[in-house]
C-alpha positions in Angstrom: -16.8 -4.9 8.5 -17.1 -3.1 5.2 -14.0 -3.0 3.0 -11.2 -5.5 2.3 -8.1 -6.1 4.5 -5.8 -9.1 4.5 -5.7 -11.3 7.5 -3.3 -10.1 10.2 0.0 -11.9 10.5 0.0 -13.9 13.7 3.7 -13.1 14.1 3.1 -9.4 14.9 5.1 -8.6 17.9 5.6 -5.4 20.0 5.3 -2.0 18.2 3.0 -0.6 20.9 4.6 2.9 20.7 4.7 2.9 16.9 1.1 1.6 16.7 -0.2 4.3 19.0 1.7 6.9 17.0 0.2 5.7 13.7 -3.3 5.5 15.2 -3.1 9.0 16.5 -1.8 10.3 13.2 -4.7 8.6 11.4 -7.1 10.4 13.7 -5.6 13.8 12.9 -4.2 13.7 9.4 -5.6 12.6 6.0 -2.3 11.2 4.7 -0.1 9.1 6.9 3.0 7.4 5.5 4.9 4.7 7.4 8.5 4.8 6.2 11.5 2.5 6.9 14.0 0.2 5.4 12.8 -2.9 3.5 11.9 -5.8 5.8 11.4 -3.5 8.9 7.7 -4.4 9.2 6.0 -1.4 7.5 3.2 -3.6 6.0 2.6 -5.4 9.3 2.3 -2.2 11.2 0.0 -0.7 8.6 -2.2 -3.8 8.6 -2.6 -3.8 12.4 -3.3 0.0 12.4 -5.8 -0.4 9.6 -7.7 -3.1 11.5 -7.8 -1.0 14.7 -9.0 2.1 12.7 -11.9 0.2 11.1 -14.6 1.5 13.4 -13.7 5.1 12.6 -14.3 4.7 8.9 -18.0 3.7 8.3 -17.4 3.2 4.6 -14.7 0.7 5.2 -11.0 0.1 5.1 -9.6 -1.0 1.7 -6.1 -2.5 1.0 -4.1 -2.1 -2.2 -0.9 -4.0 -2.7 1.2 -1.9 -5.1 4.1 -4.3 -5.1 2.6 -6.2 -8.0 3.0 -3.3 -10.4 6.1 -2.7 -12.5 5.0 0.8 -13.6 2.3 3.3 -13.0 0.2 2.5 -16.1 -2.3 0.4 -14.2 -2.0 2.2 -10.9 -5.5 3.7 -11.0 -7.0 0.5 -12.2 -5.5 -1.5 -9.3 -6.6 1.0 -6.7 -10.1 1.1 -8.3 -10.3 -2.7 -8.2 -9.2 -2.7 -4.5 -12.1 -0.5 -3.5 -14.5 -2.7 -5.5 -14.9 -0.1 -8.2 -15.5 -2.2 -11.4 -15.1 1.0 -13.3 -17.2 0.9 -16.5 -16.8 4.6 -17.3 -15.0 5.5 -20.6 -13.5 8.8 -19.3 -10.3 9.7 -17.5 -9.1 6.8 -15.3 -9.1 8.9 -12.1 -12.6 10.4 -12.7 -14.5 7.3 -11.8 -12.3 6.7 -8.8 -12.8 10.2 -7.5 -16.5 9.9 -8.0 -16.6 6.5 -6.1 -14.8 8.0 -3.1 -16.3 11.5 -3.1 -19.0 11.0 -0.5 -17.4 8.2 1.5 -15.7 8.2 4.8 -13.1 5.4 4.3 -9.5 4.5 4.9 -7.5 3.6 1.8 -4.2 1.7 2.4 -1.5 1.9 -0.3 1.1 -0.7 0.5 4.6 -0.6 -1.1 4.6 2.8 -2.8 8.4 3.3 -3.0 8.8 2.3 -6.6 5.8 4.4 -7.6 6.3 7.3 -5.2 5.7 10.2 -7.7 2.6 8.8 -9.4 1.3 7.7 -6.0 1.8 11.3 -4.8 -0.1 12.7 -7.8 -3.0 10.2 -7.3 -3.2 10.7 -3.6 -3.3 14.5 -4.0 -6.1 14.2 -6.5 -8.1 11.8 -4.4 -7.8 13.8 -1.2 -9.0 16.9 -3.0 -12.0 15.1 -4.5 -13.0 13.1 -1.4 -13.2 15.1 1.9 -13.9 12.0 3.9 -11.0 10.0 2.6 -7.9 9.1 4.7 -4.9 7.4 3.2 -2.4 5.2 4.9 0.7 4.5 2.8 3.8 2.4 3.3 7.0 3.4 1.5 10.7 3.3 1.9 10.6 7.1 1.6 7.9 9.8 2.1 5.5 10.6 -0.8 6.1 14.3 -0.4 2.5 15.4 -0.5 1.5 18.6 1.4 0.0 17.7 4.8 1.6 14.2 4.9 2.4 12.9 8.4 5.4 10.6 8.3 5.8 7.8 10.8 9.4 6.6 10.7 9.7 2.9 11.6 12.9 1.6 13.1 13.8 -2.0 13.6 12.8 -3.6 16.9 15.2 -2.8 19.8 17.9 -5.5 19.2 18.4 -6.3 22.9 14.8 -5.9 23.8 12.2 -8.6 24.5 10.2 -7.9 21.3 13.0 -8.9 18.9 13.6 -12.1 21.0 9.8 -12.8 21.0 9.6 -12.5 17.3 12.5 -14.9 16.9 10.9 -17.4 19.3 7.6 -17.4 17.5 9.2 -17.7 14.0 11.5 -20.5 15.1 8.9 -22.2 17.3 11.3 -22.5 20.2 11.4 -20.8 23.6 14.9 -19.4 23.8 16.4 -17.9 27.0 17.2 -14.2 26.8 20.8 -14.8 27.5 22.5 -16.9 24.9 22.8 -17.5 21.2 19.3 -16.2 20.4 19.8 -12.9 22.1 23.2 -12.5 20.2 21.4 -13.2 16.9 18.9 -10.4 17.6 21.7 -8.0 18.3 23.7 -9.0 15.3 20.6 -8.6 13.0 19.8 -5.2 14.6 16.2 -6.2 15.3 15.2 -6.2 11.7 12.1 -8.4 11.5 12.7 -9.9 8.0 16.3 -10.7 8.9 15.1 -12.4 12.2 12.5 -14.5 10.3 15.3 -15.7 7.9 17.4 -16.5 10.9 14.6 -18.4 12.6 14.2 -20.6 9.5 17.8 -21.6 9.8 17.5 -22.1 13.5 14.8 -24.7 12.8 17.3 -26.5 10.5 20.6 -26.0 12.3 20.0 -24.8 15.9 20.6 -21.4 17.4 24.3 -21.8 18.1 25.2 -22.7 14.6 23.2 -19.7 13.2 24.9 -17.4 15.7 28.3 -18.5 14.6 27.5 -18.3 10.9 26.0 -14.8 11.3 29.2 -13.7 13.1 31.3 -14.8 10.2 29.0 -13.2 7.7 28.4 -9.9 9.4 32.1 -9.4 10.4 33.2 -9.9 6.9 34.2 -7.0 4.6 31.1 -5.5 2.8 32.2 -7.0 -0.5 31.9 -10.5 0.9 28.4 -10.0 2.1 26.5 -10.7 -1.1 25.6 -7.0 -0.8 23.6 -7.0 -4.1 20.3 -5.1 -3.4 20.4 -1.7 -5.0 18.5 1.1 -3.2 18.4 4.7 -4.1 17.5 6.1 -0.7 20.3 7.3 1.6 18.7 6.6 5.0 19.8 3.9 7.4 22.8 2.7 5.3 24.1 0.3 8.0 20.7 -1.4 8.4 20.5 -1.8 4.7 23.8 -3.5 4.9 22.7 -5.7 7.7 19.5 -6.8 5.9 21.3 -7.4 2.7 23.9 -9.4 4.5 21.2 -11.5 6.2 19.4 -12.2 2.9 22.8 -12.9 1.3 23.5 -15.3 4.1 20.2 -17.2 3.5 21.2 -17.2 -0.1 24.6 -18.7 0.7 23.0 -21.4 2.8 20.6 -22.4 0.0 21.6 -25.3 -2.2 22.7 -24.4 -5.8 19.3 -25.6 -7.1 17.5 -23.5 -4.5 19.5 -20.4 -5.5 18.8 -20.9 -9.1 15.1 -21.3 -8.4 15.1 -18.3 -6.1 16.5 -16.2 -9.0 14.0 -17.5 -11.6 11.0 -17.2 -9.3 11.7 -13.4 -9.1 9.9 -13.0 -12.4 6.5 -13.7 -10.8 4.8 -10.5 -9.6 1.9 -12.3 -8.0 1.2 -15.6 -6.3 2.3 -18.7 -8.1 1.6 -22.4 -7.8 3.9 -25.4 -8.4 2.7 -25.9 -12.0 3.5 -22.3 -13.0 6.8 -22.4 -11.2 7.7 -25.6 -13.0 6.7 -24.2 -16.4 8.6 -21.0 -16.0 11.6 -22.0 -13.9 12.5 -25.4 -15.2 15.6 -25.7 -17.3 19.1 -27.2 -16.9 19.5 -28.9 -13.5 16.1 -27.7 -12.4 13.6 -30.1 -13.9 10.2 -31.6 -12.9 12.0 -34.1 -10.6 14.2 -31.6 -8.8 12.2 -28.4 -8.7 9.6 -29.4 -6.1 12.4 -30.2 -3.7 14.1 -26.9 -4.3 10.8 -25.1 -3.7 10.3 -27.0 -0.5 13.8 -25.9 0.6 13.0 -22.2 -0.1 9.8 -22.6 1.9 11.7 -24.1 4.9 14.2 -21.2 4.8 11.3 -18.6 4.7 12.5 -17.3 1.3 9.1 -18.4 -0.2 5.9 -18.2 1.8 4.1 -21.5 2.5 1.3 -22.3 0.1 -2.2 -20.9 0.9 -5.3 -23.0 0.8 -5.3 -22.8 -3.0 -1.7 -24.0 -3.2 -0.2 -20.6 -4.2 3.1 -19.3 -2.9 4.5 -15.8 -2.9 7.8 -14.0 -2.2 8.2 -10.8 -0.2 9.2 -7.8 -2.4 12.6 -7.4 -0.8 13.5 -11.1 -1.3 12.1 -11.0 -4.8 14.3 -8.0 -5.6 17.4 -9.9 -4.3 16.5 -12.9 -6.6 16.1 -10.5 -9.5 19.6 -9.2 -9.0 21.0 -12.7 -9.1 18.9 -13.5 -12.2 20.5 -10.5 -13.9 23.9 -11.7 -12.8 23.3 -15.1 -14.5 22.3 -13.4 -17.7 18.9 -15.2 -17.7 16.6 -12.2 -17.0 15.3 -11.9 -20.6 15.0 -15.7 -21.2 13.0 -16.3 -18.0 10.8 -13.3 -18.6 10.1 -14.7 -22.1 9.3 -18.1 -20.6 7.0 -16.4 -18.1 5.2 -14.6 -20.9 4.9 -17.7 -23.0 3.5 -19.7 -20.1 0.8 -17.1 -19.3 0.0 -16.7 -23.0 -0.6 -20.5 -23.1 -2.7 -20.3 -19.9 -4.8 -17.5 -21.5 -5.4 -19.5 -24.7 -6.3 -22.6 -22.6 -8.8 -20.5 -20.6 -10.4 -19.3 -23.8 -10.7 -22.8 -25.2 -12.3 -24.1 -22.0 -14.8 -21.2 -21.9 -17.5 -23.3 -23.6 -18.1 -26.2 -21.3 -18.0 -27.7 -17.9 -14.6 -26.0 -17.0 -15.7 -22.5 -17.7 -16.0 -21.4 -14.1 -12.8 -23.1 -13.1 -10.8 -21.3 -15.8 -12.6 -18.0 -15.3 -11.3 -18.2 -11.7 -7.9 -19.3 -12.8 -7.6 -16.2 -15.0 -8.7 -14.1 -12.1 -6.2 -15.7 -9.7 -3.3 -15.1 -12.1 -4.4 -11.6 -13.1 -1.2 -9.9 -11.9 1.1 -12.2 -13.9 -1.1 -12.1 -17.0 -0.8 -8.4 -16.9 3.0 -8.7 -16.4 3.2 -11.1 -19.4 1.1 -8.8 -21.5 3.4 -5.9 -20.7 6.4 -8.0 -21.7 4.9 -9.1 -25.0 3.8 -5.6 -25.9 7.5 -4.7 -25.8 9.0 -7.8 -27.3 6.3 -9.5 -29.5 3.1 -7.5 -30.2 1.6 -10.3 -32.2 1.8 -12.6 -29.2 0.5 -9.8 -27.0 -2.6 -9.5 -29.3 -3.1 -13.3 -28.9 -2.9 -13.1 -25.1 -5.1 -10.2 -24.5 -7.6 -11.3 -27.1 -7.9 -14.6 -25.1 -8.5 -13.1 -21.7 -10.1 -9.7 -22.4 -13.7 -11.0 -22.4 -13.1 -12.6 -19.0 -11.6 -9.4 -17.7 -14.6 -7.4 -18.9 -17.0 -9.9 -17.3 -15.1 -9.4 -14.1 -15.5 -5.6 -14.4 -11.9 -4.9 -15.4 -13.0 -2.9 -18.5 -10.2 -0.3 -18.3 -7.5 -2.9 -18.3 -9.2 -4.9 -21.1 -9.6 -1.8 -23.2 -6.1 -0.5 -22.6 -4.5 -3.9 -23.4 -6.6 -4.5 -26.5 -6.1 -1.0 -27.9 -2.3 -1.2 -27.4 -2.0 -4.6 -28.9 -4.2 -3.8 -31.9 -2.1 -0.7 -32.5 1.3 -2.3 -32.2 0.6 -5.6 -33.9 0.3 -5.8 -37.7 -1.0 -9.4 -37.6 -4.1 -10.3 -39.5 -6.4 -13.2 -38.9 -8.0 -14.9 -35.9 -6.1 -13.1 -33.2 -7.0 -9.7 -34.6 -10.7 -10.6 -35.2 -10.9 -12.0 -31.7 -9.3 -8.9 -30.2 -11.7 -6.6 -32.1 -14.7 -8.6 -30.9 -13.5 -8.4 -27.3 -12.8 -4.6 -27.6 -16.3 -4.1 -29.1 -17.9 -5.9 -26.1 -15.8 -3.8 -23.7 -16.9 -0.6 -25.4 -20.6 -1.6 -25.3 -20.3 -2.3 -21.6 -18.7 1.2 -21.2 -21.7 2.7 -23.0 -19.5 3.9 -25.9 -21.9 3.1 -28.7 -20.1 5.3 -31.4 -16.6 3.7 -31.0 -18.3 0.3 -30.5 -20.0 0.7 -33.9 -16.7 1.3 -35.7 -15.1 -1.6 -33.9 -18.1 -3.9 -34.7 -17.7 -3.1 -38.4 -14.0 -3.7 -38.4 -14.6 -7.0 -36.5 -17.0 -8.2 -39.2 -14.6 -7.3 -42.0 -11.7 -9.0 -40.2 -13.8 -12.1 -39.6 -14.8 -12.4 -43.2 -11.3 -11.8 -44.4 -9.9 -14.5 -42.1 -12.5 -17.1 -42.8 -12.2 -16.5 -46.6 -8.4 -16.9 -46.3 -8.7 -20.1 -44.4 -11.5 -21.6 -46.4 -12.0 -19.8 -49.8 -15.3 -21.6 -50.4 -16.6 -21.6 -46.9 -19.8 -19.7 -47.7 -20.8 -22.3 -50.2 -19.8 -25.3 -48.2 -19.5 -24.8 -44.4 -21.1 -21.4 -43.9 -19.9 -18.7 -41.6 -17.5 -19.7 -38.9 -17.2 -18.7 -35.2 -15.4 -15.4 -36.0 -18.4 -14.3 -38.2 -20.8 -15.6 -35.6 -19.2 -13.6 -32.8 -19.0 -10.5 -35.0 -22.8 -10.8 -35.6 -23.3 -11.3 -31.8 -21.4 -8.1 -31.2 -23.5 -6.2 -33.8 -26.6 -7.6 -32.2 -25.5 -6.7 -28.7 -24.8 -3.1 -29.8 -28.3 -2.9 -31.5 -30.0 -4.1 -28.3 -28.3 -1.6 -26.1 -29.2 1.2 -28.5 -32.9 0.3 -28.6 -33.0 -1.6 -32.0 -34.2 -5.1 -31.2 -35.3 -5.7 -34.8 -31.8 -5.0 -36.1 -30.4 -7.3 -33.5 -32.8 -10.1 -34.4 -32.1 -9.7 -38.2 -28.3 -9.6 -38.0 -28.0 -12.7 -35.8 -30.8 -14.5 -37.5 -29.1 -14.0 -40.9 -25.8 -15.5 -39.8 -27.3 -18.3 -37.8 -29.4 -19.2 -40.9 -26.3 -19.5 -43.0 -24.3 -21.5 -40.4 -25.6 -25.0 -40.0 -25.3 -26.5 -36.5 -26.9 -26.1 -33.0 -26.3 -23.6 -30.2 -24.2 -26.1 -28.2 -21.6 -26.4 -31.0 -19.5 -23.4 -29.9 -19.5 -20.4 -27.6 -20.0 -18.1 -30.5 -23.2 -19.9 -31.6 -24.5 -19.8 -28.1 -23.9 -16.0 -27.8 -25.8 -15.5 -31.1 -28.8 -17.5 -29.8 -28.7 -15.5 -26.6 -28.8 -12.2 -28.5 -31.8 -13.5 -30.5 -33.7 -14.3 -27.3 -33.1 -10.8 -26.0 -34.2 -9.4 -29.3 -37.4 -11.4 -29.2 -38.1 -10.0 -25.7 -37.5 -6.4 -27.0 -39.9 -7.1 -29.9 -42.7 -8.1 -27.5 -42.7 -11.8 -28.7 -42.6 -12.9 -25.0 -43.9 -16.4 -25.3 -41.4 -17.3 -28.0 -38.6 -15.6 -26.1 -39.4 -17.5 -22.9 -39.7 -20.8 -24.7 -36.3 -20.3 -26.5 -34.7 -19.1 -23.3 -35.8 -22.2 -21.3 -34.4 -24.5 -24.0 -31.1 -22.6 -24.0 -31.0 -22.7 -20.2 -31.5 -26.4 -20.2 -28.7 -26.8 -22.7 -26.4 -24.6 -20.6 -27.1 -26.8 -17.6 -26.1 -29.8 -19.6 -22.9 -28.1 -20.6 -22.4 -26.6 -17.1 -22.0 -23.2 -18.8 -22.4 -20.3 -16.3 -22.1 -17.0 -18.1 -24.9 -17.6 -20.7 -27.1 -19.3 -18.1 -26.9 -16.2 -15.9 -27.8 -13.9 -18.8 -30.7 -16.1 -19.6 -32.0 -15.9 -16.0 -32.0 -12.1 -16.5 -34.0 -12.4 -19.7 -36.5 -14.8 -18.1 -36.9 -12.5 -15.1 -37.6 -9.6 -17.5 -40.0 -11.7 -19.5 -41.9 -12.7 -16.4 -42.2 -9.1 -15.3 -43.6 -8.1 -18.7 -46.1 -11.0 -18.5 -47.3 -9.9 -15.0 -45.7 -12.8 -13.0 -43.6 -11.1 -10.3 -43.1 -14.3 -8.3 -41.5 -16.0 -11.3 -39.5 -12.9 -12.0 -38.1 -12.9 -8.4 -37.0 -16.5 -8.7 -35.2 -15.9 -12.0 -33.6 -12.7 -10.7 -32.2 -14.5 -7.7 -30.8 -17.2 -9.9 -29.1 -14.6 -11.9 -27.7 -13.0 -8.8 -26.2 -16.2 -7.6 -24.6 -16.7 -11.0 -23.2 -13.1 -11.2 -21.9 -13.4 -7.7 -19.9 -16.5 -8.5 -18.5 -14.7 -11.6 -17.6 -11.6 -9.5 -19.5 -9.4 -12.0 -20.6 -6.2 -10.3 -22.5 -4.9 -13.3 -24.4 -8.2 -13.5 -25.2 -8.0 -9.8 -26.5 -4.4 -10.2 -28.7 -5.4 -13.1 -30.1 -8.4 -11.2 -30.9 -6.4 -8.2 -32.8 -3.9 -10.3 -35.0 -6.8 -11.7 -35.5 -8.2 -8.3 -36.5 -4.9 -6.7 -38.9 -4.3 -9.5 -40.4 -7.8 -9.1 -40.8 -7.3 -5.3 -42.5 -3.9 -5.8 -44.8 -5.5 -8.4 -45.7 -8.1 -5.8 -46.6 -5.5 -3.3 -43.6 -6.0 -1.0 -42.5 -2.4 -0.7 -40.1 -2.9 2.2 -38.0 -5.5 0.6 -38.2 -3.7 -2.7 -36.7 -0.6 -1.0 -34.0 -2.7 0.6 -33.0 -4.4 -2.6 -33.2 -1.2 -4.6 -30.8 0.6 -2.1 -28.4 -2.3 -2.4 -28.7 -2.1 -6.2 -27.8 1.6 -6.1 -24.7 0.8 -4.1 -23.6 -1.7 -6.7 -24.3 0.7 -9.5 -22.1 3.2 -7.8 -19.4 0.6 -7.7 -19.5 0.5 -11.5 -19.0 4.2 -11.8 -22.1 4.5 -14.0 -25.7 5.6 -13.7 -28.3 2.8 -13.7 -28.6 1.1 -17.1 -30.4 -2.0 -18.5 -32.7 -2.9 -21.3 -35.2 -0.2 -22.2 -38.2 -2.3 -21.2 -36.9 -2.8 -17.7 -36.3 1.0 -17.1 -40.0 1.8 -17.6 -41.1 -1.1 -15.3 -38.6 -0.1 -12.6 -39.8 3.5 -12.5 -43.4 2.4 -12.5 -43.1 -0.1 -9.7 -40.7 2.0 -7.6 -43.5 4.6 -7.4 -45.9 1.8 -6.4 -43.6 0.7 -3.6 -43.3 4.2 -2.3 -47.0 4.6 -2.2 -47.4 1.2 -0.5 -45.2 1.8 2.5 -45.0 5.6 2.4 -42.2 7.9 1.1 -40.4 8.3 4.5 -40.3 4.6 5.2 -39.1 3.8 1.7 -36.3 6.4 1.8 -35.2 5.2 5.2 -34.9 1.6 4.1 -33.4 2.6 0.8 -30.8 4.8 2.5 -29.9 2.2 5.1 -29.2 -0.4 2.3 -27.3 2.1 0.2 -24.9 3.0 3.1 -24.5 -0.5 4.5 -22.1 -3.2 3.3 -23.3 -4.1 -0.2 -22.4 -7.8 0.3 -24.8 -7.9 3.3 -27.5 -6.4 1.1 -26.9 -9.0 -1.6 -27.0 -11.8 1.1 -30.4 -10.5 2.2 -31.7 -10.4 -1.3 -30.6 -14.0 -1.9 -31.9 -15.3 1.4 -35.4 -14.2 0.2 -35.2 -17.0 -2.4 -35.9 -19.6 0.3 -38.7 -17.5 1.8 -40.8 -16.9 -1.3 
């Protein structure tokens, strides 16, 4: 199936009527919003409906969890990321997304819209106008208010019905009789699924009779005694809000003091968290490295925190996290814990940058990706409270974000931090370099030139300040080397290989040491290899590239190695060796896939398609070229690449068309373009074992 949907919750129970209503609405309306109180099961219903609707949307069903956003600044970026749009365009944020969806027939699910209802309404209105084949399924505690919206109001499960009891049975892992404490629990909790899950967790610990008695005490108490702390602005279902809040408050009351303290502090996480991050952010006072794991286990047992996934990461449901945030505010720790959270993820970002050059590169690259939501949260916090620290954080991760295709987020964070921070030195030079790379990848050569010059000046200023006699003794440092690599990259992408060769050659000549000494040196050597290719010095370029690749293999360095495979494929094409070019192109594709870099995949598919066409394999060339076009569209940009490849691609595409005939070529190309891109990439990589 094309698209991306989370796995369904095995605890889904009942909802036949609501599911039929939602499915019918999706067949007739372009915007369907499932509304209801928190914890009523909106997400579960939407997920089940989305899975059932997959066959009706040939371009896929795509899921976006908006609960991780605090505000709307990154709303479009998150939606774009969820539909695999690694948007490299420099224009308005919605332009690339509208273009991506314009010709597709797909279902976009926007989960948890309530805190962003107005910006979601504006975005949905714009997308529906731009994309006639688009259908949107939203979940929200209130309607979005968009013309043509079909609202499906979701009530709790019938309290005395079999579905509520079945949910309780599954969650508790026990087969209760319909008459007895379990049935009374369902009635008291009014069939609200989240409340039933919390009760089931306590049933596993205490038994159904004890839970029934405690709930009776809690729910029969005056409202002020119910831990009624969740603030909601909507005025619907007031009693059920009270019941849910009372159920969550009851779970809170049953937690130990350490568990309650951890619950409150964990509310600062917007995305998944592991034990190490929880310890770094939440430890303090009675919660320490010895006591925190036990408190976390207790919250998992009571279903306040979800069990760890295969990567060891936990998460909290939004409603429960909101409750914890209210308690955190009551304790007066909100600012302190948010600052610890920001400091932890700033340290993680710096560690990731330090580990970029070496055997842990891929591991830390994936760590940055896994913690993306909380890195953004930390950056937003630091932009408000400590712009200098924000500059340090975003300068540490922006290059990894750009490699991952998150160019808009990288550029936005870098530009804000550079504007707000007055700090000079390494953090500013590093941020300017990262911004320059981002602008080059967006095709913004004019602004990139200005940033490149500022980066070079800041690098010289910083290294002079740190070592006044560095030019006479040690030579240029890594900041100057990276500034030169940026200038060289810009020269390459604007068709000036000689300028690229000269600028990196000058700095490398003044900086003693080998390419393995630092990431900056390795990047300069990479630019020089590409410059040699552009200058037509192919044998020298290939020989240097092979040496660098062997060095990268020793270092277990992935990013540079992948770029070198691209250069070696291009060199082989220029030398008339399409078989070698195919091998290098597939090696590049394997590397870019592991890095999750859509732009790199698109570039690699272009080289592979050209090599296949040059070898006379027109059918596979058409298939790979169609897949490449799909990946290019996912970047929001027209096909790009080094100038030498463009001419070869056009030449051999004509050859492939002539070999198998225009109609056959177009049919294969179109089938690959409209099929799942990942399937096309798999076919391209399988060919490696067949050559």
